[in-house]
N, C-alpha and C positions, 0 to 999 in steps of 0.2 A: 309566090311572097317569101321565098325561102323555105326551111326545112319544117318539117310537120310541128315540131316543138314551138316554134315561132310564128307558125301561120296562124292568121286571124281571118275569121268569116264574118263580113260586114252583111248585116241584114236591114234592108230598108223597108221601114215600114210605111213609106209614101208609093203610092200606086203609080203616079207620072213621074218617075225620076227621070231628070234630065241628065245629058252627058256631062255637063258641067258639074252638077252635083256629084255625079259617080266619080269624077276625076277629083274633086275636092276631098271626097271621102278616102278614096284609095291612098292619096297623098297624106292625109291626116292621119290615118291608120298604119302608115308603112313604118315597121319596126327598124331599129338600128341593127345591121348585121352583127355588129361588134358588142352590142349591149341590149339584151333584150327588155330592160327595164327603161329603155329610152326610145325616142322616136327619131326617124331619119330626117324629117323635116320640122322646124319650127313653124310656129302658127305666122310669124313675121315672113319667113320663106315662102309659104304658100299663098300668102296674100300677094306677095310680089310676082310670083310666077304665074298665078291664074288671075290677078288683078281683081281680086274680090275682098270686101272688107271682112274685117276682122268678126264683126258682130254676125254677118251672115253665115260665115263658117261655123261659129260656135253654137248658133241656134240650129242649124242642119245636124250637127253632130249630137246634140241634147234632145232634140224632139223627133227628129225624123228617122234616125239610125240606131241599131242596138249592135254590138260586137261581141262575139264568142270566139272560142277556140278549142283545139284539141287537147291543149296543155291540161293537166290535173287542176291548175288554178281556176280554171273555168267551171269548175263543179263545186257546188256549195258543200261546205265541209258539215254541214248539220242535216240538210235534207237529201242531198245528193244529187238534186236537180241541176241541170246545166244552168250556168252562170253568164248573164250578159251584162255588159258594161256600156255606159252611154257617153263617157268622156274619158279623157286620159287620167284625170285623176282617180276615177274609180278602177282603171285599168290597174294602177300603180298599187292601190290598196288591195288588189286581187292577189298580189305576190305574198301580203303577210297574212290575210285572213279572208280568204274567198267566201263571201255568204250573199245569197241572194236578197233582194229587197224585202220578201215576206218574212224571212228569218231574221233579218236585221230590225224589222218592225217588231216582230215577237221580242227579240232579244231588248228592244228599248222598253216595250211595256213591261217586261219582267223586271228591268232595273227600276222602273218607276215605282212598281209594286214593292219592290225590296226596300227602295227608299222610303215609301209611305209607311211600311212596317216598322223600319227603323226608327222613324221619328216618332211612331206611336209608341213603341217600346222605350224609347227614351224619355217621352212624355210620361210614360207610366212609371218609370224608375225615378224620374224628377218629382212626381207626387209623392210617390212611397217616401223619398228622401226628405220632402218637406214635412210629411205627416211624421215620420220618425224623429226628425228634429224638433217639431212641436211638441212630440211626446217626452222628449228629453228635457227640453226647456220647461215644461209644465211639471215633470217630476222634480227637477232642480229647485223650481220656485216653490213647490210644496214642501220638499225636505228641508231646504237650506234659506230661501228668502223669505219664508212665512212662519210666523209664530204665533203662540197663543198668550203671549206675554199681556199684561195689563198695564196701564199707565200709572196704576196705584202701586206697581212694583218699582218705579222710578222714584228715586230721590228727588228733592225740590231742584237742586242744581242740576241734575240730569234732565229732568224736564224743561228746563228753561234752555239748556244747551240744545237739546234735540228740537225744541220749537224754534230756536233762532237759525239753526242749520237749515231746517225747512222752509222758512219764511222767505227766502230769496229764490225758492225753486218754483217752477211752473208746474203747478200740481192740477192733474185733472179731478173735476168733480163728478164724472161719471162713473169711473171705476178704480179699483185699487191700482197704483202704479208701482212700477220698479224704480223707486229713488235710489236703488241700491247700484245705479250705473255710474256715478260719480263718487270719488272718495271725499271724506271730510276736508272743508277748509278751516282755517283757524276761526274759531267762534269767540273764546275769551279774550284773544289777543296774546296769549301765553301758551308757547307749546307744550310745556310741562304740564299745565293744567288741562289742557284739551286731551293729552294722552292719558292722564289719570282718569277723566271722565270716560274716555273711549274704552279703556281696559274695563272699566267697571261695567260698562254697557255690553260688552262683548261677554264677560262672565254671567250676565244676567239673560243672555239670549237676545238681545235687542239688535245687536250688530253681528254681521258675519265678518270674519277676519280672513282675508285671502292672503297666505302666505306661501313658501315654497311647496310645503307638503300639499296643502289643498289645492295649489295651482296644478300640481302633477295629477291629482285626482280628477280634477276637472277636464285636464287634457286628455287623459285615458277614457273618460267616459264621453267625450265629443261634444260636451257643453260649452267647452272654451271656444269652439268655432261656431257656436250658434247664438252666444250672447257676448255683448261689449263687456267683458269683465276682465279686469287685470289686478295687479297686486294692489292691497288697500283694504280699506274698511268699507262695508256696505250695510245700510240700515234696512232690516228686516220689515217685511209687511206685517202688519197687525190684523189677524183675522177678524178682531172684535169690531173694527170699523169697516163700513161700505167704502170709502174713499179716503183719500190723504186730507181733504179738507176737513173732514170729521175728526180725523185724527189729530190734525193741528189745533183744532178747537178745543178738543179734550186737553191737550197740553197747555193750552193758554188758560182754561179754567183753572187747572191745578195750580198755575203760576198765580193767578188772580184771587185764588181762594185764601191765600194768606195763612193757610194752615200746614203747620211744619211740626216735625219732631225734635227732639233733643239732637238726634244724630243730624239732622238736616241743619240745624244751628250751628254745629261744629263744622259741617261742611262748608257752610257760607262763610264762617270765619276764616277757616282755611284758604278758601278762594279768594277772598278779598285781599288777605295778606300776601297770597302768592303773586296775585295781580300787581300790587303795589311794590313789591319788592322786586318785580320783573320791570316795572317802570323805572326803578332808580337803576337797576343794572344797565338798562338802556342809557340812562343819564350818564353812568360811569364810562361807558364805551365811547359815547359822544365826547365826553371831556377828555380821553384818552388821545383822540384825535385832534380836538380843537386846540389843546394845551401841548400836545407831543409828549405827554409823560407816561409812563407805565404804571397801572393800578395793579397790584396782587388781590386776586380773588381768594379770599379764605374765609374761614369762620369767624374771625374778629370783623371783618368787612360785612359779613352776613348780619352779624349781631347789630352793628353801628346802623346799618341801613334799615333793620327792624325798628330800632329805637327812634330814628328819623321819622320813619313813617308813622309812628304812633303819635309823635310830639308835633309834627308839622305837616302842612298839605303838601302835595306834589309840587306845586308853584314855590312854596318856601324851602322845600328840600333841595330843589334845582338851584335857587339862589345860593343856599349855604355851600353846596357841592361845588358851585361854579366858581365862587370866590376861593375857597380852600384849595382847588385845583390850580387856579391861577397863581396863588401863593406859592404852592409847590413848585410850579414851574419856574418862578423868580427864585425861589431858594436853590432850586439845583443850578440855575444859571450863576448865581453869585458865590455860594457856598462849594460847590463841586463835590458832594459827598460821594462817598464809597458806591459803587456800582450796585453792591448786593443790598445796599440800604434804601435806593431809590425806588423800588416797586411798594415800600410799606409807607412811605412817607405821606401819601394820602390819608390812609387810614388813621396815622398818628396825629395829622392836622385835625381831621374830623373828631377824633376822640377829644383832643386838647379843647376844641371849639366848644363841644358839648358840656365838657368840666366847667369852662369859663362861662358859659351861658347859665348854668345853674347857679354857680358861685355869684354872679354879679346880677342877678335876674334880669338878664337882658330879655328883650322883646324883639320878637323877629317881625319886622315892618315890611321888608322888601321882598318880593317875589320875582320868579324868572319863568318864562315858558320854556319847557324841555323841547328839545329839537328832535324830529322824527316821532314824536309820541301823539297818537291819534285817539280820538273817542271810538271805543269799540261798541258794536251792537250790544253787547252783553251790559256794558256800564249804561248806555242809552235806555235800554229797555227798563233797568232797574230805577233810573232816575225818573222816567215817565210814570212809574208805577207808585213809587214810595217818596219821591223828594218832590218839594214844592217848586222850587226856582232852579236848581242846578239841572245840568243835562250831562254832566259827567262829574268824574270824583277829582278833578284836578286840583279845587280849591278846600278839599275836606281831607282830614287826617284820616288814617285807617279806623281809628276809634269812631270817629263822626260818621263814617260810612256804615259802619256796623250797627252803630246806636240808632240811626234813622231807618235802616233796613231792618234790622232784626226786631226794633222797637215797634214796627208795624205789623207784625206777624202774630199769629196765634199759635201757642205751643199745645199740641195735642197731648192728651193723657195717654200713659203707655198702654193702657187697655184699648184704645182706639187705634193707635199705632199697630197693635198686634192683629187687628181684623182684617 
């Protein structure tokens, strides 16, 4: 069969080997003289030459014969025992990494054990990671998201604000919840007023504010990757209450108690005035678009809007402002005033109207519904508790709103307030 390095020794495990079988195996295991990694005859060639089916040939090769040789590749590199191969595929593998079946089985078992150990270690590390994450979250909740504040520390308006914000959330009755995962939406309907209240709540420790500096601290501590926290304001948990339902009930009781301080009265007055002025500035923006005029926002306009809100309801104010804006647009079209005077015309027309209104004792009979103005939850709650028929403040002046609301409250003595 060629020189010693290429010589193969075919061992038959079958006692009654036939001449045909012997011939089959000789041709099956004949090495190509030019390339010891290849065989001289293909399976198809042997089938044709000896007229035997392929299946017969492969069964013989795999089950009845073993092949070895004098080349080092037929020595197991692990145990140094002689290596036998049963098919051409195993023969080719012996060139790269000759190992006996026993050593291959041991190697496979070792890999399985290593994989099991790797998975066990991975599970252990994962468990430790989850435990550490849980520890970080609990520490963060205790330090930042929980507080010993009391509802009595809230002003009347602040209690209403927090109650309304929580009233549309899904609260758990079984445990204290992290309501701090969402930032505050508008509650009063006025951005400026919401921001004023939130800043006060932050200073009192009711709310955690997440800005650039705090976000960097959270990122460095690892909490940021464990909690759904982003920039914004987050309500802290009150340790005084077992769950958020109890907390909301406490807020509502404070609102319904109608007991307020003089500071609460001032805060209510400022809030109502700010809401109404914001409503009127919304009307101003609508009129600018509706009549294609420019209206300068300045101190004089601010004063006129406050005067309007005190004397007329929102619907009456809208009617007056709508017609004055229409007159301004007509005046600009007909008189062509200087461009620098145009932004001040609306304020001048309103001022002139109020002077004439007082001089001639006019009565404001007509009203108009402002566009884009909606009843806020804040207005609806106050109306439901203190007003008999109204469900919003549209048909009331600022003074009437304050009279009905504040007139229904009980002002506490200073000594009571200090307790």
